[in-house]
C-alpha positions as CSV (number, residue, x, y, z in Angstrom):
1,M,99.4,70.2,58.2
2,S,100.3,66.5,59.1
3,T,98.8,63.2,58.4
4,S,99.7,60.0,61.6
5,V,100.3,57.1,59.4
6,S,101.0,55.3,61.9
7,T,101.8,55.2,65.9
8,A,105.0,53.2,68.0
9,P,102.9,49.9,69.2
10,V,102.5,50.2,73.2
11,Q,104.9,48.3,75.4
12,Q,104.3,44.7,75.9
13,K,103.9,43.4,79.8
14,G,107.4,41.5,80.5
15,W,106.0,38.2,80.8
16,L,103.4,38.1,77.6
17,R,106.4,39.7,75.8
18,V,108.3,36.2,77.1
19,L,106.0,34.2,76.2
20,K,105.3,35.2,72.5
21,S,109.2,35.4,72.4
22,P,110.3,33.0,69.4
23,V,112.9,31.6,71.9
24,T,111.0,30.2,74.4
25,A,108.6,28.7,71.9
26,R,111.5,26.6,70.7
27,I,112.2,25.8,74.3
28,L,108.7,24.6,74.8
29,F,108.3,22.6,71.3
30,P,110.4,19.6,72.4
31,F,108.7,19.4,76.1
32,F,105.6,19.1,73.9
33,V,106.6,16.5,71.3
34,L,107.9,14.4,74.8
35,A,104.6,15.1,76.5
36,L,102.5,13.8,72.5
37,W,104.5,10.7,72.8
38,Y,104.0,9.8,75.6
39,F,100.7,10.5,75.5
40,I,100.6,8.4,71.9
41,Y,102.7,5.6,74.2
42,Y,99.8,5.3,76.6
43,T,96.6,6.0,74.5
44,I,97.3,3.3,71.7
45,D,97.1,-0.5,72.6
46,S,100.6,-1.3,71.5
47,R,104.0,-3.6,72.1
48,I,105.6,-2.4,69.6
49,F,105.6,1.6,70.2
50,P,108.8,2.3,72.4
51,T,109.3,5.2,74.8
52,P,111.9,8.1,74.6
53,Q,114.2,6.4,77.0
54,Q,114.3,3.1,74.4
55,V,114.8,5.3,71.7
56,L,117.6,7.4,73.7
57,E,119.5,3.8,74.6
58,F,119.0,2.8,71.3
59,M,120.5,5.9,69.5
60,W,123.5,5.2,72.5
61,E,124.5,2.3,72.2
62,E,124.7,2.7,68.3
63,I,126.9,6.0,68.6
64,T,129.3,3.9,71.6
65,L,129.4,0.6,69.7
66,T,128.0,-1.2,71.9
67,S,125.0,-3.0,70.4
68,G,126.4,-5.7,69.0
69,V,123.9,-5.8,66.2
70,R,126.1,-6.7,63.0
71,Y,124.4,-4.9,59.7
72,S,124.4,-6.7,56.2
73,S,127.0,-9.9,55.3
74,V,129.9,-7.7,57.3
75,A,130.6,-6.1,60.3
76,S,129.6,-2.1,60.0
77,N,128.3,0.3,62.1
78,L,126.3,3.3,62.3
79,Y,129.5,5.3,61.2
80,E,130.2,2.7,58.3
81,Q,126.6,2.7,56.7
82,F,126.0,6.6,57.3
83,G,129.4,7.6,55.7
84,I,128.0,5.1,52.4
85,S,124.7,7.0,52.3
86,L,126.4,10.3,52.9
87,I,128.5,9.6,50.0
88,R,126.2,8.9,47.5
89,L,123.7,12.0,49.1
90,T,127.1,14.1,48.0
91,V,127.8,12.9,44.7
92,G,124.1,13.5,43.1
93,F,123.5,16.4,45.1
94,L,126.7,18.2,43.9
95,V,125.4,16.7,40.2
96,A,122.1,17.9,40.4
97,M,122.9,21.7,41.7
98,T,125.5,21.7,38.7
99,V,123.6,20.8,36.3
100,G,120.3,22.0,37.6
101,T,122.1,25.3,37.8
102,V,123.3,25.4,34.4
103,L,120.2,24.7,32.7
104,G,118.5,27.4,35.0
105,L,120.3,30.0,33.6
106,A,119.6,28.8,30.4
107,M,116.2,28.9,30.9
108,G,115.6,32.5,32.6
109,L,118.1,33.9,29.8
110,S,116.4,32.4,27.2
111,K,112.9,32.0,26.1
112,S,113.9,28.9,23.3
113,V,115.6,27.4,25.9
114,D,113.1,27.8,28.4
115,A,110.4,26.3,25.6
116,F,112.3,23.3,24.9
117,F,113.6,22.1,28.8
118,H,109.9,23.3,30.4
119,D,107.4,20.3,29.9
120,W,110.6,18.0,30.9
121,V,111.4,19.7,33.9
122,M,107.8,19.4,34.8
123,A,107.0,15.8,34.2
124,I,110.1,15.4,36.1
125,L,108.9,17.3,39.0
126,A,105.2,15.0,38.7
127,M,107.3,12.2,39.5
128,P,107.5,11.0,42.8
129,A,111.1,10.0,44.5
130,L,109.1,6.7,45.1
131,V,109.0,5.6,41.5
132,W,112.5,6.5,40.2
133,A,114.1,4.4,43.3
134,L,112.1,1.6,42.2
135,F,112.7,2.3,38.8
136,L,116.6,2.6,39.0
137,S,116.7,-0.2,41.4
138,I,115.1,-2.6,38.6
139,V,117.2,-1.3,35.9
140,F,120.9,-0.7,37.6
141,G,120.4,-3.5,40.4
142,F,121.6,-3.2,44.3
143,G,124.9,-1.0,44.1
144,N,125.7,2.8,44.4
145,L,124.5,4.1,41.2
146,A,120.8,3.8,41.5
147,P,120.6,5.4,44.8
148,I,123.3,8.3,42.9
149,L,120.7,8.7,40.3
150,T,117.4,9.1,42.5
151,V,119.2,11.9,44.1
152,I,120.2,13.7,40.9
153,L,116.4,13.3,39.1
154,A,114.7,13.9,42.8
155,G,116.5,17.1,43.1
156,I,117.3,18.3,39.9
157,P,114.0,20.1,39.3
158,F,113.9,21.9,42.1
159,V,117.1,23.7,41.2
160,I,116.0,24.3,37.8
161,I,113.0,25.9,38.7
162,N,114.4,28.2,41.8
163,V,117.1,29.0,39.3
164,R,115.3,30.3,36.5
165,E,113.0,32.2,38.5
166,G,115.8,33.8,40.4
167,V,117.0,34.9,36.9
168,R,113.7,35.9,35.5
169,N,113.2,38.0,39.0
170,T,116.5,40.2,37.9
171,P,115.3,44.3,38.1
172,K,115.0,44.6,34.3
173,E,115.5,48.8,34.7
174,L,118.2,48.3,36.9
175,V,120.1,46.0,33.8
176,D,119.0,48.4,31.0
177,M,119.9,51.6,32.9
178,G,123.6,49.6,33.6
179,R,123.5,49.2,30.0
180,S,123.2,52.7,29.1
181,F,125.7,54.0,30.8
182,E,127.7,51.2,29.5
183,V,128.8,49.0,32.3
184,P,130.4,46.1,31.7
185,Q,128.5,42.6,31.4
186,N,130.5,41.4,34.3
187,K,129.8,44.0,36.9
188,I,125.9,43.7,35.5
189,T,126.1,40.1,36.3
190,R,128.1,40.8,39.8
191,H,126.2,43.7,41.2
192,V,122.9,43.0,39.4
193,L,122.1,39.4,38.4
194,L,124.0,37.0,41.3
195,P,122.7,39.8,43.9
196,S,118.9,39.1,42.6
197,L,119.8,35.2,42.3
198,M,121.1,34.1,45.6
199,P,117.7,34.1,47.5
200,F,116.4,31.5,45.2
201,F,119.8,29.2,45.0
202,F,120.1,29.0,48.2
203,A,116.2,27.6,48.2
204,A,117.2,25.8,45.5
205,I,120.3,24.3,47.7
206,R,117.6,23.1,50.4
207,Y,115.4,21.7,48.3
208,A,117.9,19.8,46.4
209,Y,119.2,18.6,49.6
210,S,116.1,18.1,51.3
211,I,114.2,16.3,48.5
212,G,117.5,14.4,47.6
213,W,118.5,12.9,50.9
214,K,114.6,11.6,51.2
215,G,114.4,10.1,47.4
216,L,118.3,8.1,48.5
217,V,116.9,6.7,52.0
218,I,113.3,5.5,49.3
219,A,116.4,3.5,47.2
220,E,118.3,2.5,49.9
221,V,115.2,1.2,51.7
222,F,114.2,-0.7,48.3
223,G,117.7,-0.7,45.9
224,S,120.8,-1.3,48.2
225,Q,122.2,-4.0,50.6
226,V,124.1,-0.9,52.5
227,G,123.5,2.6,53.7
228,M,120.9,4.4,56.3
229,G,117.4,3.8,54.3
230,W,118.6,-0.1,54.2
231,T,119.5,-0.1,57.7
232,I,116.2,1.5,58.7
233,K,113.9,-1.9,56.5
234,F,116.4,-3.5,58.4
235,W,114.8,-2.8,61.8
236,Y,111.7,-2.8,60.3
237,D,111.9,-5.8,59.5
238,A,112.9,-7.1,63.3
239,H,109.9,-5.3,64.1
240,R,111.7,-3.0,65.9
241,A,110.3,0.5,66.3
242,H,112.8,2.2,67.9
243,G,115.7,1.1,65.6
244,V,113.5,2.8,62.6
245,I,113.2,5.8,65.3
246,G,116.0,6.0,65.9
247,Y,117.7,6.3,62.8
248,A,114.8,8.9,61.7
249,L,116.3,10.8,64.4
250,F,120.0,10.6,63.7
251,F,118.7,11.9,60.2
252,I,117.2,14.9,61.6
253,F,120.2,15.5,63.8
254,F,122.4,15.7,61.2
255,A,120.4,17.9,59.3
256,M,119.6,20.7,62.2
257,A,124.2,20.6,62.2
258,L,124.0,20.9,58.6
259,E,121.7,24.0,58.4
260,K,123.0,25.6,61.7
261,L,127.0,25.3,61.2
262,I,127.2,25.3,57.2
263,F,123.8,27.1,55.6
264,D,123.0,29.7,58.6
265,P,126.5,31.0,58.0
266,L,127.0,30.9,54.8
267,A,123.7,32.7,53.9
268,K,124.6,35.6,56.4
269,R,127.9,35.6,54.7
270,V,126.4,36.1,51.4
271,F,123.6,38.3,52.5
272,K,125.5,40.5,55.0
273,W,125.0,43.3,52.4
274,R,121.5,43.2,52.8
275,P,119.6,45.3,55.8
276,S,118.3,42.9,58.2
277,I,115.9,42.8,61.2
278,D,116.5,40.9,64.6
279,P,113.7,38.4,63.7
280,Q,112.3,38.0,67.6
281,T,111.4,42.4,67.3
282,L,109.9,41.4,63.7
283,A,108.0,38.7,65.4
284,E,106.8,40.9,68.9
285,G,106.5,44.2,66.9
286,K,108.5,46.0,69.0
287,F,109.4,49.1,66.6
288,D,109.9,51.6,69.7
289,A,113.5,52.3,67.8
290,L,111.7,54.3,65.6
291,T,111.1,57.8,66.6
292,Q,107.7,59.7,66.3
293,E,108.6,61.8,63.3
294,E,109.2,58.9,61.2
295,F,105.5,57.7,61.4
296,L,104.6,61.1,60.4
297,L,104.6,62.5,56.7
298,E,104.2,66.1,55.8
299,E,102.1,66.6,52.6
300,H,103.4,69.7,52.2
301,E,106.6,67.5,51.2
302,I,104.9,65.1,48.7
303,D,103.5,68.3,47.2
304,Q,107.2,69.9,46.9
305,R,108.3,66.6,45.5
306,P,109.4,66.4,41.9
307,R,107.4,64.1,40.1
308,I,108.3,62.2,36.8
309,A,106.1,64.1,34.7
310,D,107.5,67.4,35.5
311,M,110.8,65.9,35.1
312,N,110.0,65.1,31.1
313,Q,108.4,68.1,30.6
314,G,111.8,69.8,31.9
315,S,113.8,68.1,29.7
316,D,111.7,68.4,26.5
317,S,111.5,71.7,26.8
């Protein structure tokens, strides 16, 4: 006697499957953004709001160095301003990841350390990056120190919390079993702790990078005379919205390139041991590869499975 748990889904029509495909959604999204952009442009009564063509022309002039605009007191351009911000972001990001990982591991492994740092981490987490940017700009003035410290303080609580939760997420049963069989601690760390920690660690990397980047821009707007944030403020003061939007798009394109060229390949390499399912198959619900027998569960097989209580009684006798 068998009980049917589920049945394979009915094949969808070709056009409906294409319409619901994630690839189709990604292709349609830019067109949706452009349509919304033009709708706003022709709806609001503003002589400042630019068209997509104006923004793209501005971005091309910045890339090809043909705009003729001089930023700051020296002749600098997109690449120099972006390089300054990137150096600040990299230094702050590395410090936040290093210190945050050490504190997160300590808080996850020790209840005393967690009790000591918990409230302070929550306080830093609740502080907006704008407050750090303004305060540090007043204290340290215009320079590199205030933006770098803003990146560190904006990103470090996210690293600490994610790493701590990753350590706590480690299956205690596997650790206890390894110690019962006298498995060396380095192997327990490598094969149990690190695989459980990695998803949280990659989340910490993304959070620290994104939050730190936002904090850096805010710090450069209020407390710097160079950098991408200051350049956005330059175009804001000039009442040129196409400059503000253009540099914002530079941020977006850089973030997307970093995600696709570095974070995604690194994550695939680190998590190659995990079984995966095709995202398109998951989104469309196409589990046709499973056979009918895999959707059936025999009741007599359940009854014949040894139970934990029976195994314990057998061992006692």
